[in-house]
C-alpha positions as a Markdown table, in Angstrom:
| # | Residue | x | y | z |
|---|---|---|---|---|
| 1 | Unk | -28.7 | -78.2 | -28.0 |
| 2 | Unk | -31.9 | -79.9 | -29.0 |
| 3 | Unk | -32.0 | -83.1 | -31.0 |
| 4 | Unk | -32.9 | -81.3 | -34.3 |
| 5 | Unk | -29.8 | -79.0 | -34.2 |
| 6 | Unk | -27.9 | -78.5 | -37.4 |
| 7 | Unk | -24.1 | -79.1 | -37.7 |
| 8 | Unk | -21.6 | -76.8 | -39.3 |
| 9 | Unk | -18.1 | -78.1 | -40.0 |
| 10 | Unk | -15.0 | -76.2 | -41.2 |
| 11 | Unk | -11.3 | -76.8 | -41.5 |
| 12 | Unk | -8.9 | -74.4 | -39.8 |
| 13 | Unk | -5.2 | -74.3 | -39.3 |
| 14 | Unk | -3.6 | -75.3 | -36.0 |
| 15 | Unk | -2.9 | -71.6 | -35.2 |
| 16 | Unk | -6.5 | -70.6 | -35.8 |
| 17 | Unk | -7.8 | -73.4 | -33.6 |
| 18 | Unk | -5.4 | -72.6 | -30.8 |
| 19 | Unk | -6.3 | -68.9 | -30.9 |
| 20 | Unk | -10.0 | -69.7 | -30.9 |
| 21 | Unk | -9.5 | -72.3 | -28.1 |
| 22 | Unk | -7.6 | -69.7 | -26.0 |
| 23 | Unk | -10.4 | -67.2 | -26.4 |
| 24 | Unk | -13.0 | -69.7 | -25.5 |
| 25 | Unk | -11.1 | -70.7 | -22.4 |
| 26 | Unk | -10.8 | -67.1 | -21.4 |
| 27 | Unk | -14.6 | -66.6 | -21.4 |
| 28 | Unk | -15.4 | -70.1 | -20.0 |
| 29 | Unk | -17.0 | -71.5 | -23.1 |
| 30 | Unk | -16.4 | -74.6 | -25.2 |
| 31 | Unk | -14.8 | -74.0 | -28.5 |
| 32 | Unk | -18.1 | -74.7 | -30.3 |
| 33 | Unk | -20.1 | -72.4 | -28.0 |
| 34 | Unk | -17.5 | -69.6 | -28.6 |
| 35 | Unk | -17.5 | -70.0 | -32.4 |
| 36 | Unk | -21.3 | -70.1 | -32.6 |
| 37 | Unk | -21.6 | -67.0 | -30.4 |
| 38 | Unk | -19.0 | -65.1 | -32.3 |
| 39 | Unk | -20.6 | -66.0 | -35.6 |
| 40 | Unk | -24.1 | -65.0 | -34.3 |
| 41 | Unk | -22.8 | -61.7 | -33.1 |
| 42 | Unk | -21.1 | -61.0 | -36.5 |
| 43 | Unk | -24.3 | -62.1 | -38.4 |
| 44 | Unk | -26.4 | -59.7 | -36.3 |
| 45 | Unk | -24.0 | -56.8 | -37.1 |
| 46 | Unk | -24.0 | -57.6 | -40.8 |
| 47 | Unk | -27.8 | -58.0 | -41.0 |
| 48 | Unk | -28.3 | -54.7 | -39.1 |
| 49 | Unk | -25.8 | -52.8 | -41.3 |
| 50 | Unk | -27.3 | -54.1 | -44.5 |
| 51 | Unk | -30.9 | -53.5 | -43.5 |
| 52 | Unk | -30.5 | -50.0 | -42.1 |
| 53 | Unk | -30.3 | -46.8 | -44.1 |
| 54 | Unk | -28.8 | -43.8 | -42.5 |
| 55 | Unk | -29.9 | -40.4 | -43.8 |
| 56 | Unk | -28.6 | -37.0 | -43.0 |
| 57 | Unk | -31.1 | -34.5 | -41.5 |
| 58 | Unk | -31.4 | -32.9 | -44.9 |
| 59 | Unk | -32.1 | -36.2 | -46.7 |
| 60 | Unk | -34.6 | -37.1 | -44.0 |
| 61 | Unk | -36.5 | -33.9 | -44.4 |
| 62 | Unk | -36.5 | -34.2 | -48.2 |
| 63 | Unk | -37.8 | -37.7 | -48.0 |
| 64 | Unk | -40.6 | -36.7 | -45.6 |
| 65 | Unk | -41.5 | -33.8 | -47.9 |
| 66 | Unk | -41.7 | -36.1 | -50.9 |
| 67 | Unk | -43.9 | -38.5 | -49.0 |
| 68 | Unk | -46.3 | -35.8 | -47.9 |
| 69 | Unk | -46.2 | -34.1 | -51.3 |
| 70 | Unk | -45.3 | -36.6 | -54.0 |
| 71 | Unk | -44.3 | -35.3 | -57.4 |
| 72 | Unk | -47.0 | -35.6 | -60.1 |
| 73 | Unk | -47.1 | -38.9 | -61.9 |
| 74 | Unk | -45.6 | -38.5 | -65.4 |
| 75 | Unk | -46.3 | -40.6 | -68.5 |
| 76 | Unk | -43.3 | -42.9 | -67.9 |
| 77 | Unk | -44.5 | -43.7 | -64.4 |
| 78 | Unk | -48.1 | -44.4 | -65.6 |
| 79 | Unk | -46.8 | -46.8 | -68.3 |
| 80 | Unk | -44.6 | -48.6 | -65.7 |
| 81 | Unk | -47.5 | -48.8 | -63.3 |
| 82 | Unk | -49.8 | -50.3 | -66.1 |
| 83 | Unk | -47.1 | -52.8 | -67.1 |
| 84 | Unk | -46.7 | -53.8 | -63.5 |
| 85 | Unk | -50.4 | -54.3 | -62.9 |
| 86 | Unk | -50.7 | -56.3 | -66.2 |
| 87 | Unk | -47.7 | -58.5 | -65.1 |
| 88 | Unk | -49.1 | -59.0 | -61.6 |
| 89 | Unk | -52.6 | -59.8 | -63.0 |
| 90 | Unk | -51.2 | -62.3 | -65.4 |
| 91 | Unk | -49.1 | -64.0 | -62.7 |
| 92 | Unk | -52.1 | -64.3 | -60.5 |
| 93 | Unk | -54.2 | -65.9 | -63.2 |
| 94 | Unk | -51.4 | -68.4 | -64.1 |
| 95 | Unk | -51.0 | -69.4 | -60.4 |
| 96 | Unk | -54.8 | -70.0 | -60.0 |
């Protein structure tokens, strides 16, 4: 670990610590290495599952069709677009 590493602390029961230590020993890692690696693996799975959308074949084809041939813009859409542009323009002028 480099000198600028961050520290995470937590309290666990004796049983939890013993179980984690046993698992760490089995893979030849320190307890800290094991906990960090396990947390990273879980974090990657959570991030992947929350940032991926799975569509059926039918849904995929419908989405592609809508991208290639979008429905006409109705009055409600045009009002929302104008409101967004006005808000975006106003925010840009305030920040400047």
